C-alpha positions in Angstrom: 0.0 0.0 0.0 2.8 2.4 0.9 4.6 1.6 -2.4 1.5 2.4 -4.4 1.1 5.8 -2.6 4.8 6.6 -3.1 4.5 5.7 -6.8 1.4 7.8 -7.2 3.0 10.7 -5.4 6.1 10.5 -7.6 4.0 10.4 -10.8 2.0 13.4 -9.6 5.1 15.3 -8.8 6.5 14.7 -12.3 3.3 15.8 -13.9 3.2 19.0 -11.9 6.9 19.7 -12.8 6.3 19.2 -16.5 3.1 21.3 -16.4 5.0 24.2 -14.8 7.8 23.9 -17.4 5.3 23.9 -20.3 3.4 26.9 -18.9 6.5 29.1 -18.4 8.1 28.4 -21.8 5.7 30.4 -23.9 5.9 33.4 -21.5 9.7 33.4 -21.7 9.6 33.0 -25.5 7.4 36.1 -25.7 9.9 38.2 -23.6 8.0 37.8 -20.3 9.4 36.9 -17.0 10.8 40.4 -16.3 12.7 40.5 -19.6 13.0 44.0 -21.1 13.8 45.0 -24.7 17.4 46.2 -25.2 18.1 49.7 -26.6 18.8 48.2 -30.0 15.5 46.3 -30.0 13.6 49.5 -28.9 15.4 51.5 -31.7 14.3 48.8 -34.2 10.7 48.9 -32.9 10.6 52.7 -33.1 12.2 52.6 -36.5 9.5 50.2 -37.7 6.8 52.6 -36.3 8.1 55.9 -37.5 10.9 55.1 -40.1 13.9 56.8 -38.4 16.7 58.2 -40.6 20.3 56.9 -40.2 21.1 60.1 -38.4 18.3 59.7 -35.9 19.0 56.1 -34.9 22.2 56.6 -32.9 20.7 59.7 -31.2 17.6 57.7 -30.1 19.7 54.8 -29.0 21.8 57.1 -26.8 18.7 58.5 -25.2 17.4 55.0 -24.5 20.7 53.7 -23.1 21.0 56.7 -20.8 17.5 56.3 -19.5 18.0 52.5 -19.1 21.0 53.2 -16.9 19.1 55.7 -14.8 16.3 53.1 -14.3 18.8 50.4 -13.4 20.4 52.7 -10.8 16.9 53.4 -9.3 16.1 49.7 -9.1 19.4 48.9 -7.5 19.0 51.6 -4.9 15.6 50.3 -4.0 14.3 53.9 -4.1 10.9 54.0 -2.4 9.7 56.6 -5.0 11.0 54.5 -7.9 7.7 54.2 -9.7 7.2 57.9 -9.9 10.7 58.6 -10.9 10.6 55.9 -13.6 7.4 57.4 -15.0 9.2 60.8 -15.1 12.2 59.3 -16.9 9.9 57.7 -19.5 8.1 61.0 -20.0 11.4 62.9 -20.4 12.6 60.1 -22.8 9.5 60.5 -25.0 10.0 64.3 -25.0 13.7 63.9 -26.0 12.9 61.4 -28.8 10.1 63.5 -30.2 12.4 66.5 -30.4 14.5 64.5 -32.9 11.5 63.6 -35.1 9.8 65.4 -37.9 6.1 66.4 -37.5 5.0 63.3 -39.4 7.2 61.0 -37.4 6.0 62.6 -34.1 2.4 61.7 -35.0 3.4 58.1 -35.7 5.5 58.0 -32.5 2.5 59.2 -30.5 0.5 56.3 -32.0 3.3 53.9 -31.2 3.6 55.0 -27.6 -0.2 54.8 -27.2 -0.2 51.3 -28.5 2.4 50.1 -26.0 1.1 48.0 -23.1 1.5 49.6 -19.7 2.9 47.5 -16.9 1.0 47.7 -13.7 -1.3 50.4 -15.0 1.5 52.9 -14.8 3.6 54.7 -17.4 3.4 58.1 -18.8 0.5 59.2 -20.9 1.2 59.7 -24.6 2.8 63.1 -25.3 0.7 65.5 -27.4 
């Protein structure tokens, strides 16, 4: 009787482990699990949305990298006001990027920002 219970418990454990692995794989493949886009990936996404010029791409990348560094420093410092400060960094980032864009690109960028999912209900509103 004890052997049957142990065998059943072992099988149940294997099924639970496999189920957990199968459920987490799609999330990780989609960039979930806390994964963020790199500056290069974000530049590519913005380029796809607004068609950046070759002159604009390194400037946008520099803005994104600087802001990414600021956010990492906030996270590492465990700043209690981190959420508010990160929202401000994103707002400033959008303003800086829009300053590099033409009027037509700015309209497309606003649509791109508005289409982005907001984590935890936060994030800056689209810049007008």
